[in-house]
N, C-alpha and C positions, 0 to 999 in steps of 0.2 A: 803668641796667644791669639786665637781667633775669637773676636768679640762681636756679638749680635747686639745692636742697639734697636730695640723695638719701639715703635712710636717715634721714629727718627726725625719727623718733621717739626717737632716741638722745640721750644726754647732750651729746655734742660738737655735734651738729646743732642741738639746742635752743638752745644758747648762740650758735651761728652765726646762727640765725634772729633771735634777740633783737638781735644787733648789726646785722644787715642791715636790720631794720625801723626802726632808729634812724638809719641812714645816708642822707643826702640823695642819695648817688651811686647807691643801689639803688632802682630804680623798681618792681620786682616780685620777689616771693619765692615760688617754686613749691616746696612741700614735698612731695617724692615719697617714698611709703612703701607698705608692704603693708597698713597700716591707717590710719585717720583720724589726722591730725596736728593736735592742738589748738594754738591760739595760745599761746605761752609765757605763763605766769602773771605773772611779774614782768618788767615792761617799763620802760624809761626813759620819762620824761615826753614826750620828743619822738618816741617810736615811732609809726609810722603803720601800723595793722593793716589798712588798706584795701589795702596792697601784698601781703598774705598770701593765698595760695590753696593748699589741701591737695589733692593729687591721689593717688588710690589706684591702685596697680599690683599686682594680685594675683600676678602671675607675672613676675619680672624677666628671664625667658628669653623672654617673649612680650609685646611692647608693643602694646596695642590702639590703634586709630586715635585714639580719644578722648584717650588718654594722650599719644600723639605730638603731637597738636594743641596740647595744653597746653605742651609742651616747645619748640615751634617758636619760633625767634627768640631763644633764650637766648644770653646773652653769656658766662656762666660756669656751671660745674657743680662742686659740691663733694660728694664722696662719701667718707666715712670708713668703712672696713670692715676689720676685723681678721681675719675668718674666711677669706675666699677672694678671689682676684683674678679669678675667673671672671665675676662680674657686671660688673666693669669692662670686660672684653673684649667682653662682649655689648652693654653699653650704648653703648660708643663708636660703633659703626657706625650706631646709631639716632640718636644726638644730633648727631653732626657734620653730617650732611646737613640737619638742621633749623635749624642756626645760620647766620645770614647772614655771608658773608665768610670762613668757615673752610674748610679743605681738606675735600674730599669723599672718604671712604674707601670 
């Protein structure tokens, strides 16, 4: 499963990335954020950091083609945000068409 973790520099996202890197069911972890996302410092012994890729999106209101390309084919996207629902509404129409077998909005 290809997993996108949006807002990946936060506390909750960091723990999610750690868990995903240790899961055999997850084949790829795309860490999407406005700044570089480092690989979490404390990982389980079975964590596979080769599954990790940080993707920078300077403006969540405008997804550049190179960012869209990295998100293509994702099976799941987790985005924890307590400030505003606006980014979720904007991200949805971009991510859904990129995922295989999901409804196109």
